[in-house]
N, C-alpha and C positions, 0 to 999 in steps of 0.2 A: 237845784243847788243854790246855796246862798253864799255870798262873799261879804266878808266884813273887813273894814280897815281898823285895825286895833289902835293905831296912833290917833286916828280921828274919832274913834268910838262910834262908828256908824256903819250901816249896811250899804253896800254898793249894789245898786239896781241897774239893770240894763234894759229898762222898759221903754225908754224913749230914745230917739236919735241924739238928743242932747246928752243923755247919760253915756251913750256909746262914744261920742266925740270927746267927752271929758276923760274917759278911760284912755283913749288914744293919745290925748294931749299930755296926760300925766306920764304915760309910758315914754313919750317923746322927750319930755323934760328929764326923766330919769336917765335915758340914754345919753343925752347931752352932758349930764353931770358925770357919768361914767367916763365919757371921752375926755372931759376936762381933767378928771383925776388921773387918767392914764397919761395925759400930756404933762401934768405937773410932776408925776413920778419920773417920767423919762427925762425931763429937763433937769431934775435934781440929780439923777445919776450921771449926767454930763457935767453939771456945775460943781458938785462937791469935790470930785477928785482934782479938778483944776484949781480949786481953792485950797487944796492940801488937807481936806477933811477926810476922816476915815469913813469909808462907805459901807463897810461890813461890820459884823459884830466881833466880839472877842473870840478867839479860838483857844480852846483848852490847851494849856502847856506853852503858850506863847505870850510874850509881852509886846505891846505896841511901843516902838521907840521912834520918836520924832527925828527926822533927818532935816537939818537946817542948812539952807543954801548960803552962798557967800554974801547975800544981801541981808542975812539975819532972819529971813522968813522961812517958815517950815515949807519944805518942798514936797515931802511925802512922808509916809510912815512905813517903816520896816517892821516885820514881825520877827522878833528874836525868840528863838527856841531854846535858850539856855536852860530854862527850867526843865524842859523835856529831855534835853541831853543829860542833865544832872540825874534825873530820875532813871534814865535808861542805863546809866553807868553804875548805879547802886546795886549791890548784890541782892539777889532775891531772898526773901525770908523763908522760903519753903525748905 
């Protein structure tokens, strides 16, 4: 079996101990990057709500409405379903 690195445009060989350790070191570096990405994502999920940012996407039928605290800063966001309620109260065209 032959293994190619398409980004580096070269063939990976495992003929020598040096080749084998290089594959192991590359896998180790990739694992470290995955762990750092996981930690950054986790930190952002804690930091964003505390800062009053919306952490989820838009939900069909709802509008995001800022809720401002007494200090003038946005404290959180409520989802207003008025559009959904309007649509539900309309008579069906069937």
